N, C-alpha and C positions, 0 to 999 in steps of 0.2 A: 800344552802353553808352559811354556819354562816361569816355574815361581817368581815373583818380585825378588833378588836379591838383598839381601842384607846390607844397610845403610851405617857412614862412619860419621858418629857428632864427638867436636869437643868443647870445652866448657872452659874457658885459657880465665884465670882469676888471679889474684893479687898473690897468691900464699903456691897455689900446685894449678897441673891442666889434667882435668879428666876428658877420658875416653872412654866412647861405647859403642859399640857394636851393637848395634839396634834391627831387631827383624821387622820386615814390614805389616804386623801385626803390631808394634809399638814394644814387643818385649824383648828386652835384653839382652844377649847372648853373652860375651865378655864386657870386661872393663879395665881397667890401667888406669894410675895417676903417675905424674911426674912433678916434683915441684918446678917451681917458677920463684918471682920474685920482684922487689921494686927496680933490680936492676936491669931487669931482663929485656933486652934486646931483641929486635925481629930476626936477626940470623940464632940467636941461643933458640927463640921459638919456634925456628921455622925446622931445626935441628931434634928439635922436642917433638913435632907433630908426626916428624918424619920418623922420629925412632918407634911414638908407640903405634904409626898405624904400621908399622913391618912387627908389634909383635902382636896387637890383635887378628891383622887381617891373614899376613902370611902370603902363602900364595890361590885364597879362595877368593870367588867374585864377587864382587861388589857392586852398588850401585855407583852409575859415574860420574854422581856430584859428592862435595863432603858439606858437613856443617860446621861451624864453628858461632859458637856464642863466646863473649865476650863481659868482661863489666869496665864496661862504657859507655857512651855516646856512639853511633855508627849512625852514619847517613846515608841517603841510596844510593851512593855511586861508592859504598866500602868504604868510606874515609872513617878512621876512628877518631873523632874530632875532640873528646877526652876521657883520660883514663884517670881518676885520682892515685890508683895502685899500680898502673902499669906505664909510668910517664914516658920513657922512653920510646915505646909503641903509641904517644898518642901525632897525630896528621900524618901517619901512615897509611896508606892505600892498602887496606887489609886483603880486599879478595883478589884483587890485582897479583900482588906479590908472592900472598902463598895459592892462590891458583897456578901461579906459573912455576914453583918450587915444589908444589905437591903432584904437577902434571895433569889436573882436572880443574872443571869449574868448582867455585866456594863459595857457598851463602853464608854471609860473615851477619850476626843480628847481635842486639844487646842482649844479654845472661837472662835478662829478666823475662823478656819476650819470650827468647826458649822455653825457658822454665813454663810460662804459658802453655803453650805450644805439646808439652808435657803432659801436661794432667788435661786437656783433653784428648788425647792420645792414649787410653789406660789406664788414666789417674780418675782424680776426684772426680772430675766435670766432664767424663764420657760420656758421650750422648749429649749433652748442651751445647745447642749454638751459639749461644752468648753468655761470657763471661768476666769476671775479671780477676785475676790473681794480684795477691799484694802478698811480698816477702817483706818480713819486717827481720830485720837482724841489727850490723852495727848502724845502716840508714835503711831504709824502703824500697823497693824494687817494685814495679809492677808490669804484666801484660793485659794488653786487653784484646781479645778475642769476638766477634759479633759476624753471624752468619758463618760460623766457623772458620773465618779469615783472620791471621795476624791481624792489627789496626796500627800501623806505623806512626800513622803521617803524611802529610804532606812534604817532611823532612827528614823523615825517620827519627825523629825526637820526640815521639807522641806519648801521652800515658803517662807523664811524670807523675803519679799519685803522692810521691813521698812531698812535689816542691810544689803543690796547693798551697795557696796561701789558708790559714787555717784563723790567724789572728794577725790584723792590721799591723804594722810594728811592732811584732811581735818576739819572737826570741831569736837571736840569730842562727841562720843555720849554716852549716857547714859550705854550702853552696856560695855564701855572698849575700844572699836576701835575708830578710827577719821577716818569722810568723810561718814557715812552712811547716807542713805535718809531719815532715823527720824531725824536727827540733824538739817536735812534743811526744814523739810516739816511735824509738828506737832505741837501742843499748848506749848509746855516744845519751842521746835525752835521758833516758834513766839514769845515767851516773850522773849529769850536770842537775838535773830535778832531787836526786838524794841529797848531794852537796848544799844545794840551797836551799834546803828545809828547815837541815838542820845540823850541828854539829854532832848530835848525837843518831840520826838516823844517819847519817854518813858513816860514822866507826860502826852502826852495827851492820851495814852491810857491805861493808869491807871486810868484817870481820867473819860474814858469812862467805863471802868470795875466799878467802882465806882456806875456810874452813870445809867449806864441798865444792870448790870450783867456782864452775859457770859464771856469769857475767854478774852485772850491774840486776840487770831488770830482773834476772831471773831470782835472783837474789830477794830483788824489793814484792815480786809477786808472792814467795816461799814467805816471805817473812809476815807477809801479809795476808797469806791464810791461816797462820800458825799463831793470829791477834795481835800482828804488832800492828797498834792501829797509825803511827804515820806511816809507816809502807805501805797499807792498807788504800789511805790518803792518795796517795802520788801515784801508785800503782794503778788505782780506780778512776781519776784522773785521766792516764795514757788511754784505758777503757774507752772512758765517755768518749775523747777528743776521737779517737779512730773512729769509733761509730757516726759521729756527727760526721764526720769526713764520709764516709762511707754512704750515708744515709743521701748526702748532697749528691755524689757520684750517680746514683743509683736515679734519681732527681732528672742530672742532665742524661744518661744513657737508656734510660728503661732498661734497665740489668732486672733479674730474680736471682743470680747464682754469683759468689764470692767465693773464693778460695783463700786462706790463710796459710801461709806457708812460712818458713824461717825460721832462725835460730830460738827466738823466743815467741813465736805463734802459739806456740802450748799455752802461754800464760794467760794470754787475751781469751784463748777457747775454753780455757778454765772457768772464765766469768762468762759467758757465753750469754746468760740471760742477762746481765747489766749492759753486755755489748746490741745486744738486739734490741733494749731498752732505748741505747742511747741512737742507734740507727730508726726508730721506730719516730725517736721525736724530730728526727730533720724530714723525714718522709712526705711529698704531697701526691695525693689521690694515689696511696698506692699503700695497699694494710701490709704492716711487718711480717704478719704471714704468708702472704707471698716471696719471701726471703729467704734463700739457702744461705749461711754461712757455713763452710763445709772447711774442713780440712785436708790442705795437701797432703798426699799421699805419694809422690814419686820419690821424696826423699834428696838427698844428695844428688844425685847425679840427675836430676830436673834436667839441669841446663843442658847434658849433652845429648839426652836424651831428643830435648827437643830441637837441639840443632841438628842433629840428624833428622826431626820430622820436617823443619825447615827445607833440606835439602833435596829431600823426596816428594815433596809437595812446592815447593818454591810459590809459599800461598801468602806470603805478607803482601800485603794490599796498601 
């Protein structure tokens, strides 16, 4: 019997396209990147995908389906309903247009959904049937796997954990609603809360970013860990709010595994006991000892690897 051929996955973001050629066991064989931007339109993106495929694949045989993850909302018809960082692609039927140009069937999913598939395929959630991935960066992304299948909901928009409401009539979120989790737990939230807390804290955080790089959330976590009481209060509140929201999701979905990834996840994981306490305070009929809080392990290639997984299994339901 011939072995299962490698599969190609792409992760299309606002700044770059990542491409990964992945073996049937989930191990990445080769990878490459190319630049994008908010002026990226369909023709340019298609040319980029074709070029990356040629660089990675050449003449070697690959699976007859390609996976694409994209930073946006994708419906079940493969139409991109919204992508703030790729505005010229919004409204496009990506599966059909990409499939025609690439000459093979294409499976398009949200990038966080793809990252969740990657974490269950040789990543932190390997061997778990059910888990939630939460990525924390500029905003919050999430992907839900139940019974080893990606769950996208009836329209494809499911599991928008960042837009669950944690405070009625609360902070304004970038989505337009008020009180979304993302407005309290994200890089954007960290910047806003540091400025609102005090001019002194805002200045200290800005100085940290200028001196050390990174972002506002990283600065808050680092300054708090070094004894800055104001920074620790803001950082601690973000940890508490995230834990409360995770506990609520566990109550709804009966999960025991939560995977945390994204650029600012290390700050939350460094305060794991406080996070677990906040989760515990929200749980119903389950001890927090049952809950795993794991660090994502697939890194920046998770979206492309998970897109390849989706193409290999066509497992989204």
